[in-house]
N, CA, C and O atoms as a MOPAC input file, in Angstrom:
PM7 MOZYME 1SCF
protein

 N     -4.68900 1    -7.29300 1    20.46600 1
 C     -5.75200 1    -6.48700 1    21.03500 1
 C     -6.92900 1    -6.46900 1    20.04000 1
 O     -6.73900 1    -6.51300 1    18.82400 1
 N     -8.12200 1    -6.40500 1    20.58800 1
 C     -9.28400 1    -6.31800 1    19.70500 1
 C    -10.26100 1    -5.29800 1    20.28300 1
 O    -10.55100 1    -5.28800 1    21.48000 1
 N    -10.75200 1    -4.45000 1    19.40100 1
 C    -11.67400 1    -3.38500 1    19.77600 1
 C    -12.94100 1    -3.61800 1    18.97100 1
 O    -12.89200 1    -3.71200 1    17.74500 1
 N    -14.08800 1    -3.71300 1    19.66200 1
 C    -15.36900 1    -3.92500 1    18.97200 1
 C    -15.60200 1    -2.81400 1    17.96400 1
 O    -15.49600 1    -1.63400 1    18.30100 1
 N    -15.91900 1    -3.18100 1    16.73100 1
 C    -16.16200 1    -2.21100 1    15.69500 1
 C    -14.99200 1    -1.99700 1    14.77400 1
 O    -15.15600 1    -1.43300 1    13.69300 1
 N    -13.81900 1    -2.43000 1    15.16900 1
 C    -12.63800 1    -2.30000 1    14.28900 1
 C    -12.47100 1    -3.60800 1    13.55200 1
 O    -12.31900 1    -4.66400 1    14.16700 1
 N    -12.50000 1    -3.53700 1    12.21900 1
 C    -12.33700 1    -4.69500 1    11.39900 1
 C    -10.87500 1    -5.02700 1    11.20500 1
 O    -10.47100 1    -6.18700 1    11.28500 1
 N    -10.07600 1    -3.98600 1    10.94600 1
 C     -8.63100 1    -4.17600 1    10.68100 1
 C     -7.90200 1    -2.89700 1    11.02000 1
 O     -8.43200 1    -1.79600 1    10.86700 1
 N     -6.67700 1    -3.06000 1    11.48400 1
 C     -5.85900 1    -1.89100 1    11.85700 1
 C     -4.37300 1    -2.21200 1    11.62800 1
 O     -3.92000 1    -3.34100 1    11.81900 1
 N     -3.65600 1    -1.20000 1    11.22400 1
 C     -2.19300 1    -1.30500 1    11.07900 1
 C     -1.53500 1    -0.09300 1    11.73700 1
 O     -2.00500 1     1.03700 1    11.60200 1
 N     -0.47600 1    -0.34100 1    12.42600 1
 C      0.30000 1     0.73100 1    13.07900 1
 C      1.70200 1     0.68500 1    12.46100 1
 O      2.27600 1    -0.39100 1    12.28800 1
 N      2.22200 1     1.81200 1    12.14400 1
 C      3.53700 1     1.90500 1    11.49800 1
 C      4.23300 1     3.17400 1    11.88000 1
 O      3.59100 1     4.13800 1    12.29600 1
 N      5.54400 1     3.19100 1    11.74600 1
 C      6.33500 1     4.38900 1    11.99300 1
 C      6.46600 1     5.21900 1    10.71200 1
 O      6.71000 1     4.69400 1     9.62500 1
 N      6.29400 1     6.52800 1    10.88300 1
 C      6.42500 1     7.46200 1     9.74900 1
 C      7.55700 1     8.42300 1    10.09400 1
 O      7.59000 1     8.97200 1    11.19400 1
 N      8.49200 1     8.63000 1     9.15200 1
 C      9.59200 1     9.55100 1     9.43400 1
 C      9.12300 1    10.96400 1     9.79000 1
 O      8.18400 1    11.49800 1     9.19900 1
 N      9.79900 1    11.53700 1    10.75900 1
 C      9.47500 1    12.90300 1    11.19700 1
 C     10.80300 1    13.62600 1    11.41800 1
 O     11.69100 1    13.10700 1    12.09500 1
 N     10.93600 1    14.81800 1    10.85100 1
 C     12.19700 1    15.53400 1    10.91900 1
 C     12.57300 1    15.93000 1    12.33900 1
 O     13.76000 1    16.08300 1    12.62500 1
 N     11.61900 1    16.10200 1    13.23000 1
 C     11.92000 1    16.51000 1    14.58600 1
 C     12.07600 1    15.35400 1    15.53000 1
 O     13.00800 1    15.31800 1    16.33400 1
 N     11.14500 1    14.38000 1    15.43800 1
 C     11.08400 1    13.25200 1    16.37400 1
 C     11.74200 1    11.99100 1    15.89400 1
 O     11.85300 1    11.03900 1    16.66600 1
 N     12.18100 1    11.93400 1    14.66300 1
 C     12.73500 1    10.71900 1    14.09600 1
 C     11.63900 1     9.91700 1    13.40600 1
 O     11.57100 1     9.88800 1    12.17700 1
 N     10.78400 1     9.27000 1    14.18400 1
 C      9.61700 1     8.55400 1    13.66000 1
 C      8.45500 1     8.82000 1    14.61300 1
 O      8.63500 1     9.00500 1    15.81600 1
 N      7.24900 1     8.83100 1    14.02400 1
 C      6.04800 1     8.91700 1    14.86100 1
 C      5.14800 1     7.74800 1    14.48900 1
 O      5.12600 1     7.29100 1    13.34500 1
 N      4.40900 1     7.27800 1    15.48300 1
 C      3.51000 1     6.16900 1    15.24700 1
 C      2.23800 1     6.68300 1    14.57400 1
 O      1.65900 1     7.69400 1    14.97200 1
 N      1.81900 1     5.93800 1    13.52400 1
 C      0.56700 1     6.25900 1    12.81700 1
 C     -0.27000 1     4.99900 1    12.75400 1
 O      0.27100 1     3.89300 1    12.75100 1
 N     -1.58000 1     5.15000 1    12.70300 1
 C     -2.45700 1     3.99400 1    12.59000 1
 C     -3.47700 1     4.23500 1    11.48700 1
 O     -4.00700 1     5.33600 1    11.33400 1
 N     -3.74200 1     3.17000 1    10.71700 1
 C     -4.79700 1     3.19300 1     9.75800 1
 C     -5.83300 1     2.17300 1    10.26100 1
 O     -5.49000 1     1.02500 1    10.54300 1
 N     -7.11000 1     2.60200 1    10.37300 1
 C     -8.11400 1     1.75700 1    10.95700 1
 C     -9.31000 1     1.61500 1    10.02900 1
 O     -9.84800 1     2.61000 1     9.54300 1
 N     -9.71800 1     0.39300 1     9.78600 1
 C    -10.89100 1     0.13100 1     8.98500 1
 C    -11.99700 1    -0.31400 1     9.94400 1
 O    -11.86300 1    -1.30700 1    10.65900 1
 N    -13.07700 1     0.43900 1     9.93600 1
 C    -14.18500 1     0.18000 1    10.84400 1
 C    -15.21900 1    -0.73700 1    10.20500 1
 O    -15.44200 1    -0.66500 1     8.99600 1
 N    -15.84400 1    -1.58700 1    10.98800 1
 C    -16.88400 1    -2.46800 1    10.48300 1
 C    -18.08200 1    -1.63200 1     9.97100 1
 O    -18.40800 1    -0.57500 1    10.51200 1
 N    -18.69600 1    -2.13800 1     8.94400 1
 C    -19.83500 1    -1.41100 1     8.33700 1
 C    -20.94500 1    -1.21900 1     9.37400 1
 O    -21.28600 1    -2.14500 1    10.11000 1
 N    -21.49800 1    -0.01600 1     9.42100 1
 C    -22.58300 1     0.28700 1    10.34400 1
 C    -22.11600 1     0.69600 1    11.74400 1
 O    -22.93100 1     1.02300 1    12.60700 1
 N    -20.81000 1     0.67400 1    11.96000 1
 C    -20.25700 1     1.04800 1    13.25700 1
 C    -19.80100 1     2.51200 1    13.25500 1
 O    -19.32800 1     3.03200 1    12.24500 1
 N    -19.95200 1     3.13400 1    14.37200 1
 C    -19.52400 1     4.55000 1    14.45800 1
 C    -18.48900 1     4.71600 1    15.57800 1
 O    -18.81400 1     4.62200 1    16.76100 1
 N    -17.25900 1     4.95900 1    15.18500 1
 C    -16.20200 1     5.16700 1    16.18000 1
 C    -15.48400 1     6.45700 1    15.84400 1
 O    -15.38800 1     6.84900 1    14.68100 1
 N    -14.98500 1     7.10800 1    16.87000 1
 C    -14.18900 1     8.36200 1    16.64600 1
 C    -12.75200 1     8.11600 1    17.06900 1
 O    -12.43400 1     7.12800 1    17.73100 1
 N    -11.91100 1     9.02500 1    16.67600 1
 C    -10.50400 1     8.98100 1    17.10300 1
 C    -10.42000 1     8.99800 1    18.63100 1
 O     -9.60000 1     8.29800 1    19.22500 1
 N    -11.26700 1     9.79300 1    19.24800 1
 C    -11.27500 1     9.88400 1    20.71200 1
 C    -11.62700 1     8.54500 1    21.34200 1
 O    -11.01400 1     8.16400 1    22.33900 1
 N    -12.61900 1     7.80300 1    20.77800 1
 C    -12.97200 1     6.47900 1    21.27500 1
 C    -11.72400 1     5.56800 1    21.27100 1
 O    -11.42600 1     4.89100 1    22.25500 1
 N    -11.01100 1     5.57700 1    20.13700 1
 C     -9.83000 1     4.73200 1    19.98600 1
 C     -8.76000 1     5.15300 1    21.00400 1
 O     -8.16700 1     4.29600 1    21.65900 1
 N     -8.51100 1     6.45300 1    21.14400 1
 C     -7.50300 1     6.92800 1    22.07700 1
 C     -7.81500 1     6.57200 1    23.53200 1
 O     -6.92100 1     6.17700 1    24.28100 1
 N     -9.08900 1     6.71400 1    23.93200 1
 C     -9.46800 1     6.36000 1    25.30900 1
 C     -9.25200 1     4.87600 1    25.55300 1
 O     -8.75000 1     4.49600 1    26.61200 1
 N     -9.61400 1     4.03900 1    24.61100 1
 C     -9.47900 1     2.59700 1    24.72900 1
 C     -8.00200 1     2.23600 1    24.84000 1
 O     -7.62600 1     1.42300 1    25.68400 1
 N     -7.15700 1     2.83500 1    23.99000 1
 C     -5.73200 1     2.52900 1    23.99800 1
 C     -5.06000 1     3.00500 1    25.28000 1
 O     -4.11200 1     2.37800 1    25.75300 1
 N     -5.55100 1     4.12200 1    25.85100 1
 C     -4.95000 1     4.68900 1    27.06200 1
 C     -5.04000 1     3.70300 1    28.20600 1
 O     -4.18300 1     3.71500 1    29.08900 1
 N     -6.05600 1     2.84600 1    28.21700 1
 C     -6.19600 1     1.85800 1    29.31700 1
 C     -5.26700 1     0.65400 1    29.08700 1
 O     -5.07700 1    -0.15400 1    29.99600 1
 N     -4.69300 1     0.53000 1    27.89400 1
 C     -3.92200 1    -0.67900 1    27.58300 1
 C     -2.45800 1    -0.41000 1    27.24900 1
 O     -1.63800 1    -1.32200 1    27.35300 1
 N     -2.11000 1     0.78700 1    26.85900 1
 C     -0.72300 1     1.10200 1    26.42100 1
 C     -0.15900 1     2.28600 1    27.17300 1
 O     -0.89400 1     3.13300 1    27.68000 1
 N      1.15600 1     2.32700 1    27.23500 1
 C      1.80700 1     3.52200 1    27.76100 1
 C      1.60200 1     4.64500 1    26.71200 1
 O      1.44400 1     4.36500 1    25.52400 1
 N      1.60700 1     5.86900 1    27.15000 1
 C      1.27200 1     7.01300 1    26.28900 1
 C      2.14500 1     7.05900 1    25.03000 1
 O      1.63800 1     7.33200 1    23.94200 1
 N      3.43900 1     6.79800 1    25.16500 1
 C      4.33900 1     6.90900 1    24.00900 1
 C      4.05800 1     5.81100 1    22.95900 1
 O      4.55700 1     5.90700 1    21.83800 1
 N      3.30100 1     4.81200 1    23.28600 1
 C      2.98200 1     3.70200 1    22.35500 1
 C      1.69100 1     3.97000 1    21.60600 1
 O      1.36200 1     3.23500 1    20.67500 1
 N      0.94700 1     5.00400 1    21.98700 1
 C     -0.31200 1     5.33200 1    21.31500 1
 C     -0.00900 1     6.14400 1    20.07300 1
 O      0.68800 1     7.15600 1    20.15500 1
 N     -0.52000 1     5.72200 1    18.91300 1
 C     -0.23400 1     6.46300 1    17.65100 1
 C     -0.58900 1     7.97200 1    17.74100 1
 O     -1.64400 1     8.33800 1    18.25800 1
 N      0.26700 1     8.79000 1    17.25300 1
 C      0.00700 1    10.23600 1    17.21600 1
 C     -0.99500 1    10.60100 1    16.15500 1
 O     -1.76900 1    11.54800 1    16.29500 1
 N     -0.96400 1     9.81600 1    15.07200 1
 C     -1.92200 1    10.06700 1    13.97700 1
 C     -2.79200 1     8.83400 1    13.77300 1
 O     -2.26400 1     7.73500 1    13.60200 1
 N     -4.11100 1     8.99200 1    13.78800 1
 C     -5.05000 1     7.92400 1    13.52300 1
 C     -5.89900 1     8.31700 1    12.32200 1
 O     -6.53700 1     9.37000 1    12.29400 1
 N     -5.88200 1     7.44700 1    11.35200 1
 C     -6.60800 1     7.71500 1    10.09700 1
 C     -7.60600 1     6.59400 1     9.85700 1
 O     -7.23700 1     5.41900 1     9.85400 1
 N     -8.87300 1     6.95300 1     9.65400 1
 C     -9.88000 1     5.98200 1     9.34300 1
 C     -9.92700 1     5.79900 1     7.82600 1
 O     -9.99300 1     6.77900 1     7.08300 1
 N     -9.89500 1     4.56400 1     7.37300 1
 C     -9.86300 1     4.26800 1     5.93400 1
 C    -10.94100 1     3.29600 1     5.58400 1
 O    -11.42900 1     2.56300 1     6.44500 1
 N    -11.33900 1     3.27500 1     4.27800 1
 C    -12.31700 1     2.31800 1     3.80300 1
 C    -11.66700 1     0.98800 1     3.48700 1
 O    -12.27500 1    -0.06600 1     3.67900 1
 N    -10.42200 1     1.02800 1     2.99700 1
 C     -9.67500 1    -0.20300 1     2.68100 1
 C     -8.23400 1    -0.00100 1     3.09700 1
 O     -7.68300 1     1.09800 1     3.03500 1
 N     -7.64700 1    -1.10400 1     3.52200 1
 C     -6.21400 1    -1.07900 1     3.86000 1
 C     -5.53500 1    -1.86900 1     2.77000 1
 O     -5.82600 1    -3.04800 1     2.56700 1
 N     -4.61800 1    -1.20800 1     2.06100 1
 C     -3.90100 1    -1.86400 1     0.97400 1
 C     -2.86600 1    -2.82000 1     1.50700 1
 O     -2.00700 1    -2.42900 1     2.29800 1
 N     -2.93300 1    -4.06400 1     1.08800 1
 C     -2.01700 1    -5.11700 1     1.50100 1
 C     -1.22800 1    -5.65100 1     0.32600 1
 O     -1.68600 1    -5.61500 1    -0.81700 1
 N     -0.03000 1    -6.14900 1     0.62100 1
 C      0.72300 1    -6.86200 1    -0.40800 1
 C      0.17000 1    -8.25400 1    -0.53300 1
 O     -0.72300 1    -8.64200 1     0.22000 1
 N      0.69900 1    -9.02900 1    -1.49600 1
 C      0.22100 1   -10.42600 1    -1.70000 1
 C      0.52800 1   -11.29300 1    -0.48700 1
 O     -0.10200 1   -12.33300 1    -0.29900 1
 N      1.48500 1   -10.88200 1     0.33900 1
 C      1.82500 1   -11.67700 1     1.51300 1
 C      1.09500 1   -11.21200 1     2.77000 1
 O      1.35700 1   -11.71500 1     3.86300 1
 N      0.15700 1   -10.23200 1     2.61500 1
 C     -0.64400 1    -9.79100 1     3.72100 1
 C     -0.03000 1    -8.67300 1     4.58000 1
 O     -0.54000 1    -8.35300 1     5.65400 1
 N      1.05700 1    -8.09300 1     4.09600 1
 C      1.69800 1    -6.98600 1     4.83800 1
 C      1.16000 1    -5.65800 1     4.33300 1
 O      0.63500 1    -5.57400 1     3.22200 1
 N      1.28900 1    -4.64200 1     5.13300 1
 C      0.84300 1    -3.31700 1     4.78600 1
 C      1.61100 1    -2.81300 1     3.55700 1
 O      2.84200 1    -2.79900 1     3.53300 1
 N      0.86000 1    -2.40800 1     2.55800 1
 C      1.47000 1    -1.87700 1     1.32000 1
 C      1.81100 1    -0.40700 1     1.53300 1
 O      0.93000 1     0.43700 1     1.69700 1
 N      3.06600 1    -0.13300 1     1.52800 1
 C      3.52400 1     1.25200 1     1.77700 1
 C      3.63200 1     1.97900 1     0.47900 1
 O      4.18700 1     1.46100 1    -0.49000 1
 N      3.09400 1     3.20900 1     0.44500 1
 C      3.16000 1     4.02600 1    -0.78600 1
 C      4.10200 1     5.17500 1    -0.63800 1
 O      4.27500 1     5.95600 1    -1.57300 1

């Protein structure tokens, strides 16, 4: 999937004591672009079932990657 204005995005499961895991997303926006969490959620709602949409969306300046290009988990 590709969303205009999104340069890079990663979705991952984060442990949750009640639900087991919740989906989270880290999104890097292209310079000069203005997107909100609501913009992302509306766009995803047309493409994914509700349970596949990340519960937490975080906008970041950089996404830390390992040397092999995978998400660096801290």
